[in-house]
Phi, psi and omega in degrees: 000140180288149175277352182295150176145186177246131183241134168277121186234156171234128178246129179275111185242167175299340178266013182100178179295131178244121180258150178180200177238149177236117182254130180243117179241097181297142174284168180301332181285348180071004183248346180230164177209157172246175177160193183211152162258129178232132181204195184301335182263006179118205186235140180233130178286143173284138176240148173054040180289127180234136177251129175228091186068243177261004182262138179240138169233148185193172174228153168225144177247112180270151172244339180223145004284348173211149181291132175193154173257133183244131174266130181240149173222140178208156176234132176265129179231095185068244180262358183260153174225141178212144180183201181210152176247126179267122182231171174299343180264003182110183181279142177239122181289143176230132176223157178180186180219152180288135179237355180190000000 
């Protein structure tokens, strides 16, 4: 099964739980992906997305509420996704399910 799709996710942040969508669009090579995180504060493009089986690694660069680059890792298991975002404030857990 492809890891591609749209996932409704919740990320546990220092500002409380943040809900949104995480979109994974695999490239033709099946080894990289593009996509977006979309939530209450807007949309952030995925950078450096890599697919290794069911495992995803990626970066996002935030500008609000403060500028920072976040390294993410996630694993797709059927319709579920779980992982963590590494920030200057520590790791933030992310969980969700595929909706499209």
